VEXBAZA-432064 format. One line per field, with one value per atom (N, C-alpha, C, O): residue in one letter; y, z, x; residue number from 1; chain. Coordinates in steps of 0.2 Angstrom, whole numbers, plus 5000, padded with zeros to 4 digits. Example, Ala and Ser with C-alpha at 12.3 -4.5 7.8 and 13.67 -1.06 7.14 Angstrom:
BEGIN
lonu	A, A, A, A, S, S, S, S
py	4972, 4978, 4984, 4983, 4989, 4995, 5000, 5006
pz	5039, 5039, 5039, 5042, 5035, 5036, 5039, 5040
px	5066, 5062, 5066, 5071, 5064, 5068, 5064, 5067
sefi	1, 1, 1, 1, 2, 2, 2, 2
filo	A, A, A, A, A, A, A, A
REM end
This chain:
BEGIN
lonu	X, X, X, X, X, X, X, X, X, X, X, X, X, X, X, X, X, X, X, X, X, X, X, X, X, X, X, X, X, X, X, X, X, X, X, X, X, X, X, X, X, X, X, X, X, X, X, X, X, X, X, X, X, X, X, X, X, X, X, X, X, X, X, X, X, X, X, X, X, X, X, X, X, X, X, X, X, X, X, X, X, X, X, X, X, X, X, X, X, X, X, X, X, X, X, X, X, X, X, X, X, X, X, X, X, X, X, X, X, X, X, X, X, X, X, X, X, X, X, X, X, X, X, X, X, X, X, X, X, X, X, X, X, X, X, X, X, X, X, X, X, X, X, X, X, X, X, X, X, X, X, X, X, X, X, X, X, X, X, X, X, X, X, X, X, X, X, X, X, X, X, X, X, X, X, X, X, X, X, X, X, X, X, X, X, X, X, X, X, X, X, X, X, X, X, X, X, X, X, X, X, X, X, X, X, X, X, X, X, X, X, X, X, X, X, X, X, X, X, X, X, X, X, X, X, X, X, X, X, X, X, X, X, X, X, X, X, X, X, X, X, X, X, X, X, X, X, X, X, X, X, X, X, X, X, X, X, X, X, X, X, X, X, X, X, X, X, X, X, X, X, X, X, X, X, X, X, X, X, X, X, X, X, X, X, X, X, X, X, X, X, X, X, X, X, X, X, X, X, X, X, X, X, X, X, X, X, X, X, X, X, X, X, X, X, X, X, X, X, X, X, X, X, X, X, X, X, X, X, X, X, X, X, X, X, X, X, X, X, X, X, X, X, X, X, X, X, X, X, X, X, X, X, X, X, X, X, X, X, X, X, X, X, X, X, X, X, X, X, X, X, X, X, X, X, X, X, X, X, X, X, X, X, X, X, X, X, X, X, X, X, X, X, X, X, X, X, X, X, X, X, X, X, X, X, X, X, X, X, X, X, X, X, X, X, X, X, X, X, X, X, X, X, X, X, X, X, X, X, X, X, X, X, X, X, X, X, X, X, X, X, X, X, X, X, X, X, X, X, X, X, X, X, X, X, X, X, X, X, X, X, X, X, X, X, X, X, X, X, X, X, X, X, X, X, X, X, X, X, X, X, X, X, X, X, X, X, X, X, X, X, X, X, X, X, X
py	5002, 5006, 5003, 5003, 5001, 4998, 5005, 5010, 5003, 5008, 5007, 5002, 5013, 5012, 5015, 5016, 5018, 5022, 5016, 5011, 5018, 5014, 5010, 5013, 5005, 5003, 5000, 4994, 5005, 5005, 5003, 5005, 4999, 4997, 5002, 5003, 5004, 5005, 5011, 5008, 5016, 5020, 5020, 5022, 5015, 5012, 5016, 5015, 5021, 5029, 5035, 5038, 5037, 5043, 5049, 5048, 5055, 5062, 5065, 5069, 5065, 5069, 5065, 5061, 5066, 5063, 5067, 5069, 5068, 5075, 5072, 5067, 5074, 5075, 5081, 5083, 5083, 5090, 5087, 5084, 5092, 5092, 5100, 5106, 5097, 5103, 5103, 5098, 5107, 5108, 5107, 5110, 5103, 5102, 5108, 5113, 5106, 5114, 5113, 5117, 5106, 5105, 5104, 5103, 5106, 5108, 5103, 5104, 5095, 5090, 5091, 5092, 5091, 5090, 5087, 5083, 5084, 5077, 5079, 5085, 5074, 5071, 5066, 5061, 5072, 5064, 5065, 5070, 5059, 5060, 5060, 5059, 5061, 5063, 5060, 5062, 5056, 5056, 5056, 5052, 5060, 5062, 5054, 5052, 5053, 5049, 5051, 5056, 5045, 5051, 5049, 5043, 5054, 5055, 5048, 5047, 5044, 5040, 5040, 5044, 5036, 5036, 5031, 5027, 5033, 5029, 5022, 5022, 5018, 5012, 5014, 5011, 5017, 5019, 5023, 5023, 5027, 5031, 5035, 5035, 5040, 5045, 5052, 5057, 5050, 5057, 5053, 5047, 5056, 5056, 5056, 5058, 5052, 5052, 5053, 5053, 5054, 5057, 5055, 5060, 5048, 5044, 5050, 5056, 5048, 5053, 5049, 5049, 5046, 5046, 5052, 5053, 5055, 5060, 5057, 5057, 5054, 5050, 5056, 5062, 5051, 5056, 5061, 5064, 5059, 5065, 5060, 5059, 5056, 5053, 5047, 5044, 5043, 5035, 5032, 5031, 5030, 5026, 5031, 5037, 5027, 5033, 5034, 5030, 5043, 5045, 5049, 5050, 5051, 5052, 5057, 5058, 5062, 5069, 5067, 5063, 5069, 5069, 5074, 5079, 5072, 5079, 5077, 5071, 5081, 5079, 5078, 5075, 5080, 5078, 5076, 5075, 5075, 5072, 5079, 5079, 5084, 5089, 5091, 5092, 5092, 5094, 5090, 5094, 5084, 5078, 5080, 5078, 5084, 5084, 5091, 5092, 5094, 5102, 5101, 5104, 5095, 5096, 5094, 5097, 5086, 5084, 5088, 5086, 5093, 5097, 5103, 5104, 5105, 5110, 5106, 5109, 5101, 5097, 5095, 5091, 5097, 5098, 5104, 5105, 5109, 5116, 5120, 5124, 5117, 5118, 5116, 5119, 5111, 5106, 5111, 5115, 5113, 5117, 5123, 5126, 5126, 5132, 5132, 5137, 5126, 5124, 5123, 5126, 5118, 5116, 5122, 5125, 5124, 5127, 5125, 5119, 5130, 5128, 5125, 5124, 5123, 5120, 5119, 5124, 5114, 5113, 5108, 5102, 5110, 5104, 5101, 5103, 5095, 5089, 5091, 5093, 5090, 5086, 5080, 5077, 5076, 5070, 5066, 5067, 5061, 5057, 5054, 5053, 5053, 5052, 5045, 5040, 5044, 5036, 5033, 5036, 5026, 5025, 5026, 5026, 5026, 5030, 5020, 5014, 5021, 5015, 5016, 5021, 5008, 5010, 5014, 5017, 5015, 5020, 5014, 5011, 5015, 5010, 5011, 5016, 5008, 5008, 5012, 5009, 5019, 5020, 5014, 5009, 5015, 5013, 5016, 5022, 5009, 5012, 5009, 5003, 5014, 5011, 5007, 5008, 5002, 4997, 5001, 5005, 4999, 5001, 4996, 4990, 4999, 4998, 4993, 4994, 4987, 4982, 4984, 4987, 4983, 4984, 4980, 4975, 4981, 4977, 4972, 4975, 4967, 4963, 4966, 4968, 4966, 4970, 4974, 4971, 4979, 4983, 4979, 4976, 4980, 4979, 4982, 4988, 4977, 4983, 4986, 4982, 4992, 4998, 4993, 4987, 4994, 4992, 5000, 5006, 4996, 5002, 5002, 4998, 5009, 5011, 5009, 5011
pz	4799, 4802, 4808, 4810, 4812, 4819, 4827, 4827, 4831, 4837, 4841, 4845, 4841, 4845, 4851, 4854, 4854, 4859, 4865, 4864, 4871, 4877, 4878, 4873, 4881, 4883, 4889, 4891, 4893, 4899, 4902, 4899, 4907, 4910, 4916, 4917, 4919, 4925, 4928, 4927, 4931, 4935, 4940, 4945, 4940, 4946, 4951, 4957, 4948, 4952, 4950, 4946, 4954, 4951, 4956, 4961, 4951, 4953, 4956, 4961, 4953, 4955, 4954, 4950, 4960, 4959, 4962, 4968, 4958, 4960, 4960, 4956, 4962, 4956, 4959, 4965, 4953, 4953, 4950, 4945, 4955, 4955, 4949, 4951, 4944, 4939, 4936, 4938, 4931, 4926, 4919, 4918, 4916, 4910, 4905, 4907, 4898, 4895, 4893, 4891, 4893, 4894, 4900, 4900, 4906, 4911, 4917, 4923, 4915, 4919, 4925, 4924, 4930, 4934, 4937, 4941, 4939, 4936, 4943, 4946, 4944, 4946, 4942, 4938, 4943, 4939, 4942, 4944, 4942, 4944, 4940, 4934, 4941, 4935, 4941, 4946, 4935, 4939, 4934, 4929, 4935, 4930, 4934, 4940, 4929, 4930, 4929, 4927, 4931, 4931, 4925, 4923, 4922, 4915, 4911, 4913, 4908, 4907, 4901, 4897, 4897, 4889, 4886, 4889, 4880, 4873, 4873, 4873, 4872, 4869, 4864, 4865, 4861, 4855, 4858, 4856, 4865, 4871, 4868, 4868, 4864, 4861, 4863, 4864, 4865, 4867, 4874, 4875, 4878, 4882, 4881, 4877, 4886, 4888, 4895, 4900, 4896, 4902, 4903, 4901, 4905, 4906, 4909, 4911, 4907, 4912, 4912, 4906, 4915, 4912, 4916, 4922, 4914, 4917, 4915, 4909, 4921, 4921, 4916, 4916, 4912, 4909, 4902, 4899, 4902, 4898, 4894, 4888, 4895, 4891, 4890, 4895, 4884, 4885, 4887, 4882, 4893, 4897, 4898, 4899, 4899, 4899, 4893, 4889, 4893, 4888, 4888, 4894, 4885, 4885, 4881, 4875, 4886, 4883, 4881, 4885, 4878, 4874, 4873, 4870, 4875, 4874, 4872, 4872, 4870, 4870, 4878, 4878, 4883, 4887, 4895, 4894, 4900, 4905, 4907, 4907, 4907, 4909, 4904, 4905, 4898, 4893, 4892, 4890, 4893, 4893, 4899, 4899, 4903, 4912, 4909, 4910, 4906, 4904, 4900, 4901, 4893, 4890, 4892, 4890, 4897, 4902, 4907, 4909, 4909, 4911, 4908, 4910, 4903, 4898, 4895, 4893, 4896, 4892, 4898, 4898, 4906, 4912, 4912, 4913, 4910, 4914, 4908, 4910, 4902, 4897, 4899, 4898, 4901, 4905, 4910, 4910, 4915, 4920, 4917, 4921, 4912, 4910, 4906, 4905, 4903, 4899, 4901, 4899, 4908, 4913, 4918, 4921, 4919, 4923, 4930, 4932, 4935, 4943, 4944, 4950, 4944, 4946, 4952, 4956, 4955, 4963, 4963, 4961, 4964, 4964, 4969, 4973, 4972, 4980, 4980, 4985, 4975, 4976, 4979, 4978, 4982, 4984, 4980, 4982, 4977, 4972, 4979, 4984, 4977, 4980, 4982, 4978, 4989, 4991, 4993, 4993, 4994, 4998, 5005, 5008, 5007, 5014, 5019, 5017, 5026, 5029, 5035, 5038, 5038, 5044, 5049, 5048, 5055, 5058, 5065, 5068, 5065, 5069, 5075, 5076, 5082, 5088, 5089, 5088, 5092, 5096, 5098, 5101, 5098, 5100, 5108, 5111, 5110, 5116, 5118, 5117, 5121, 5121, 5125, 5131, 5124, 5128, 5134, 5132, 5141, 5147, 5144, 5142, 5146, 5147, 5152, 5157, 5151, 5156, 5158, 5154, 5165, 5169, 5170, 5174, 5165, 5166, 5172, 5176, 5172, 5179, 5180, 5185, 5175, 5178, 5172, 5167, 5173, 5168, 5164, 5167, 5157, 5155, 5156, 5155, 5159, 5157, 5155, 5152, 5154, 5152, 5147, 5150, 5141, 5138, 5138, 5137, 5140, 5139, 5132, 5128, 5131, 5126, 5125, 5120
px	5110, 5115, 5114, 5108, 5118, 5119, 5118, 5121, 5114, 5112, 5118, 5119, 5121, 5127, 5127, 5132, 5121, 5119, 5118, 5115, 5121, 5122, 5115, 5111, 5112, 5107, 5105, 5105, 5104, 5104, 5098, 5093, 5096, 5090, 5087, 5081, 5094, 5092, 5100, 5105, 5100, 5104, 5107, 5104, 5113, 5117, 5120, 5120, 5121, 5125, 5125, 5129, 5117, 5115, 5118, 5119, 5119, 5123, 5117, 5118, 5111, 5104, 5099, 5098, 5093, 5086, 5082, 5083, 5078, 5073, 5063, 5062, 5059, 5055, 5052, 5053, 5047, 5045, 5037, 5036, 5033, 5026, 5022, 5022, 5021, 5021, 5013, 5009, 5010, 5005, 5008, 5013, 5006, 5006, 5001, 4997, 5003, 5002, 4992, 4988, 4992, 4984, 4979, 4973, 4985, 4983, 4982, 4980, 4984, 4985, 4992, 4998, 4989, 4993, 4998, 4994, 5006, 5010, 5014, 5015, 5016, 5024, 5029, 5028, 5035, 5038, 5045, 5047, 5048, 5053, 5058, 5056, 5064, 5069, 5079, 5081, 5082, 5088, 5094, 5094, 5097, 5103, 5108, 5108, 5111, 5118, 5124, 5126, 5127, 5136, 5137, 5136, 5139, 5144, 5148, 5154, 5146, 5153, 5154, 5150, 5160, 5163, 5157, 5153, 5157, 5155, 5160, 5166, 5155, 5158, 5167, 5172, 5166, 5171, 5177, 5183, 5174, 5180, 5182, 5188, 5178, 5181, 5177, 5179, 5168, 5165, 5162, 5163, 5158, 5152, 5146, 5142, 5143, 5135, 5133, 5138, 5129, 5125, 5118, 5114, 5114, 5111, 5105, 5107, 5098, 5094, 5087, 5085, 5083, 5076, 5071, 5072, 5068, 5063, 5056, 5054, 5053, 5048, 5041, 5040, 5037, 5032, 5034, 5030, 5039, 5043, 5048, 5045, 5054, 5055, 5056, 5057, 5056, 5052, 5058, 5062, 5058, 5064, 5069, 5068, 5076, 5081, 5085, 5087, 5086, 5087, 5094, 5096, 5099, 5106, 5106, 5105, 5109, 5115, 5121, 5124, 5124, 5130, 5135, 5133, 5143, 5145, 5152, 5153, 5157, 5163, 5168, 5173, 5165, 5167, 5163, 5157, 5165, 5159, 5156, 5150, 5158, 5156, 5151, 5145, 5154, 5148, 5143, 5138, 5142, 5138, 5132, 5126, 5136, 5133, 5127, 5121, 5130, 5128, 5121, 5116, 5122, 5118, 5112, 5107, 5112, 5109, 5106, 5100, 5108, 5105, 5100, 5094, 5104, 5101, 5092, 5087, 5093, 5085, 5082, 5077, 5084, 5080, 5076, 5070, 5081, 5081, 5074, 5070, 5076, 5071, 5064, 5059, 5064, 5055, 5055, 5050, 5061, 5057, 5054, 5050, 5056, 5054, 5047, 5043, 5046, 5040, 5034, 5029, 5035, 5030, 5025, 5030, 5021, 5020, 5020, 5020, 5019, 5019, 5024, 5023, 5030, 5035, 5037, 5039, 5036, 5037, 5043, 5043, 5048, 5054, 5053, 5049, 5058, 5058, 5051, 5048, 5047, 5039, 5038, 5043, 5033, 5036, 5029, 5023, 5030, 5025, 5019, 5022, 5014, 5008, 5009, 5011, 5007, 5009, 5003, 4998, 5004, 4996, 4997, 5003, 4991, 4991, 4994, 4992, 4998, 4996, 4994, 4995, 4992, 4989, 4991, 4996, 4989, 4996, 4996, 4992, 5004, 5006, 5005, 5002, 5006, 5005, 5014, 5019, 5013, 5019, 5026, 5024, 5029, 5035, 5038, 5039, 5038, 5045, 5050, 5052, 5053, 5060, 5063, 5061, 5066, 5069, 5073, 5078, 5072, 5077, 5085, 5085, 5090, 5094, 5095, 5091, 5100, 5102, 5108, 5113, 5109, 5116, 5118, 5116, 5126, 5130, 5133, 5136, 5133, 5138, 5146, 5148, 5149, 5154, 5159, 5160, 5160, 5164, 5170, 5175, 5169, 5175, 5184, 5185, 5190, 5193, 5198, 5202, 5199, 5202, 5208, 5209, 5212, 5219, 5223, 5221, 5229, 5234, 5234, 5231, 5239, 5240, 5247, 5250
sefi	1, 1, 1, 1, 2, 2, 2, 2, 3, 3, 3, 3, 4, 4, 4, 4, 5, 5, 5, 5, 6, 6, 6, 6, 7, 7, 7, 7, 8, 8, 8, 8, 9, 9, 9, 9, 10, 10, 10, 10, 11, 11, 11, 11, 12, 12, 12, 12, 13, 13, 13, 13, 14, 14, 14, 14, 15, 15, 15, 15, 16, 16, 16, 16, 17, 17, 17, 17, 18, 18, 18, 18, 19, 19, 19, 19, 20, 20, 20, 20, 21, 21, 21, 21, 22, 22, 22, 22, 23, 23, 23, 23, 24, 24, 24, 24, 25, 25, 25, 25, 26, 26, 26, 26, 27, 27, 27, 27, 28, 28, 28, 28, 29, 29, 29, 29, 30, 30, 30, 30, 31, 31, 31, 31, 32, 32, 32, 32, 33, 33, 33, 33, 34, 34, 34, 34, 35, 35, 35, 35, 36, 36, 36, 36, 37, 37, 37, 37, 38, 38, 38, 38, 39, 39, 39, 39, 40, 40, 40, 40, 41, 41, 41, 41, 42, 42, 42, 42, 43, 43, 43, 43, 44, 44, 44, 44, 45, 45, 45, 45, 46, 46, 46, 46, 47, 47, 47, 47, 48, 48, 48, 48, 49, 49, 49, 49, 50, 50, 50, 50, 51, 51, 51, 51, 52, 52, 52, 52, 53, 53, 53, 53, 54, 54, 54, 54, 55, 55, 55, 55, 56, 56, 56, 56, 57, 57, 57, 57, 58, 58, 58, 58, 59, 59, 59, 59, 60, 60, 60, 60, 61, 61, 61, 61, 62, 62, 62, 62, 63, 63, 63, 63, 64, 64, 64, 64, 65, 65, 65, 65, 66, 66, 66, 66, 67, 67, 67, 67, 68, 68, 68, 68, 69, 69, 69, 69, 70, 70, 70, 70, 71, 71, 71, 71, 72, 72, 72, 72, 73, 73, 73, 73, 74, 74, 74, 74, 75, 75, 75, 75, 76, 76, 76, 76, 77, 77, 77, 77, 78, 78, 78, 78, 79, 79, 79, 79, 80, 80, 80, 80, 81, 81, 81, 81, 82, 82, 82, 82, 83, 83, 83, 83, 84, 84, 84, 84, 85, 85, 85, 85, 86, 86, 86, 86, 87, 87, 87, 87, 88, 88, 88, 88, 89, 89, 89, 89, 90, 90, 90, 90, 91, 91, 91, 91, 92, 92, 92, 92, 93, 93, 93, 93, 94, 94, 94, 94, 95, 95, 95, 95, 96, 96, 96, 96, 97, 97, 97, 97, 98, 98, 98, 98, 99, 99, 99, 99, 100, 100, 100, 100, 101, 101, 101, 101, 102, 102, 102, 102, 103, 103, 103, 103, 104, 104, 104, 104, 105, 105, 105, 105, 106, 106, 106, 106, 107, 107, 107, 107, 108, 108, 108, 108, 109, 109, 109, 109, 110, 110, 110, 110, 111, 111, 111, 111, 112, 112, 112, 112, 113, 113, 113, 113, 114, 114, 114, 114, 115, 115, 115, 115, 116, 116, 116, 116, 117, 117, 117, 117, 118, 118, 118, 118, 119, 119, 119, 119, 120, 120, 120, 120, 121, 121, 121, 121, 122, 122, 122, 122, 123, 123, 123, 123, 124, 124, 124, 124
filo	A, A, A, A, A, A, A, A, A, A, A, A, A, A, A, A, A, A, A, A, A, A, A, A, A, A, A, A, A, A, A, A, A, A, A, A, A, A, A, A, A, A, A, A, A, A, A, A, A, A, A, A, A, A, A, A, A, A, A, A, A, A, A, A, A, A, A, A, A, A, A, A, A, A, A, A, A, A, A, A, A, A, A, A, A, A, A, A, A, A, A, A, A, A, A, A, A, A, A, A, A, A, A, A, A, A, A, A, A, A, A, A, A, A, A, A, A, A, A, A, A, A, A, A, A, A, A, A, A, A, A, A, A, A, A, A, A, A, A, A, A, A, A, A, A, A, A, A, A, A, A, A, A, A, A, A, A, A, A, A, A, A, A, A, A, A, A, A, A, A, A, A, A, A, A, A, A, A, A, A, A, A, A, A, A, A, A, A, A, A, A, A, A, A, A, A, A, A, A, A, A, A, A, A, A, A, A, A, A, A, A, A, A, A, A, A, A, A, A, A, A, A, A, A, A, A, A, A, A, A, A, A, A, A, A, A, A, A, A, A, A, A, A, A, A, A, A, A, A, A, A, A, A, A, A, A, A, A, A, A, A, A, A, A, A, A, A, A, A, A, A, A, A, A, A, A, A, A, A, A, A, A, A, A, A, A, A, A, A, A, A, A, A, A, A, A, A, A, A, A, A, A, A, A, A, A, A, A, A, A, A, A, A, A, A, A, A, A, A, A, A, A, A, A, A, A, A, A, A, A, A, A, A, A, A, A, A, A, A, A, A, A, A, A, A, A, A, A, A, A, A, A, A, A, A, A, A, A, A, A, A, A, A, A, A, A, A, A, A, A, A, A, A, A, A, A, A, A, A, A, A, A, A, A, A, A, A, A, A, A, A, A, A, A, A, A, A, A, A, A, A, A, A, A, A, A, A, A, A, A, A, A, A, A, A, A, A, A, A, A, A, A, A, A, A, A, A, A, A, A, A, A, A, A, A, A, A, A, A, A, A, A, A, A, A, A, A, A, A, A, A, A, A, A, A, A, A, A, A, A, A, A, A, A, A, A, A, A, A, A, A, A, A, A, A, A, A, A, A, A, A, A, A, A, A, A, A, A, A, A, A, A, A, A, A, A
REM end
C-alpha cells in the first residue's frame, strides 16, 4: 500500500510556534518546541491536514487530518492539548536553554552629522 501522507521536512508557514517546559511521567525535566503549520489540502483534494512537529513527542513532523481546514487544525490542537494535561508542571512560552555568549562591549550611539543644505520641498 502506497503511503499517501505528505512528506514535509520543515514547516515554512507556521501559524503557531511555542516552547514548553514540563516534567515527564518519569520525572525528567524537558523543554520542547511545538510548531503548528497552516492547514493544507491533501494531494487528492478531498481532505485537509495540519502539520505539527512536537519535539521529544513526535518523530519529526506529524499530521492531523480533517474534512476541512478548521477540522484539521482542531485535531492538531486536540493532540497538543492532551499533551498539556498529560505532562506535569507545564510552562508555555519557555525559552530553550542557550549557550552563554561572552559579554559584548556596550554600543555607543553615533552622532548625527549636520547636513550642508536642506532639500527643497516639493509642491503637491
